[in-house]
C-alpha positions in Angstrom: -0.9 6.2 -7.7 -3.4 8.5 -6.0 -2.3 8.1 -2.3 -4.7 10.8 -1.1 -7.7 9.0 -2.6 -6.4 5.7 -1.3 -6.1 7.0 2.3 -9.7 8.3 2.1 -11.1 5.1 0.6 -9.2 2.5 2.7 -9.3 3.0 6.5 -6.1 1.0 7.2 -4.1 3.5 5.0 -2.5 6.6 6.6 -1.1 9.3 4.4 0.4 12.5 5.8 2.4 14.0 2.9 3.7 16.8 5.1 5.3 14.2 7.4 6.4 11.5 5.0 6.1 11.1 1.2 4.6 7.5 1.4 1.3 6.1 2.5 1.4 3.5 5.3 -0.9 0.5 4.7 -1.3 -1.6 7.8 -2.5 -5.2 7.2 -3.8 -7.3 10.1 -3.7 -10.8 8.7 -1.0 -11.8 8.0 0.4 -9.0 10.0 2.4 -6.6 7.8 3.0 -3.0 6.9 3.4 -1.8 3.3 4.7 1.7 2.5 3.4 2.9 -0.9 4.8 5.7 -3.0 3.3 7.7 -5.8 5.5 6.1 -8.4 4.1 2.7 -7.6 7.0 1.4 -5.6 6.3 -0.3 -2.3 8.2 -1.6 0.7 6.7 -4.6 2.6 7.8 -5.3 6.1 6.8 -7.1 9.2 6.1 -10.6 7.8 8.0 -13.7 8.8 7.8 -15.9 5.7 7.8 -15.8 1.9 4.3 -17.3 1.8 3.0 -14.5 4.0 4.7 -11.9 1.8 2.8 -13.3 -1.2 -0.5 -13.2 0.6 0.1 -9.6 1.8 1.1 -8.4 -1.7 -1.9 -10.2 -3.4 -4.3 -8.5 -0.9 -2.6 -5.2 -1.3 -2.7 -5.4 -5.1 -6.5 -6.1 -5.1 -7.1 -3.3 -2.6 -5.1 -0.6 -4.3 -5.8 -1.5 -7.9 -8.5 1.1 -8.4 -6.3 3.9 -7.1 -3.6 3.4 -9.8 -3.4 6.2 -12.3 -2.6 5.1 -15.9 -0.1 7.2 -17.7 0.1 7.0 -21.5 3.6 6.8 -23.0 
């Protein structure tokens, strides 16, 4: 995942690799924070229900899809 390009393309994403290796994606509705890592793993926090987690992850997947780097195996 190209976290640098993501932080430039999406205003709600902060990426400071000197401070922390993950990008911080703040989502307003439903309120949540997702921490994204270059290897594609993510941590979702701040929601209060399973339904909200699904909404947040669906929104995040659509937003970050064009910043995923394909690797041939």
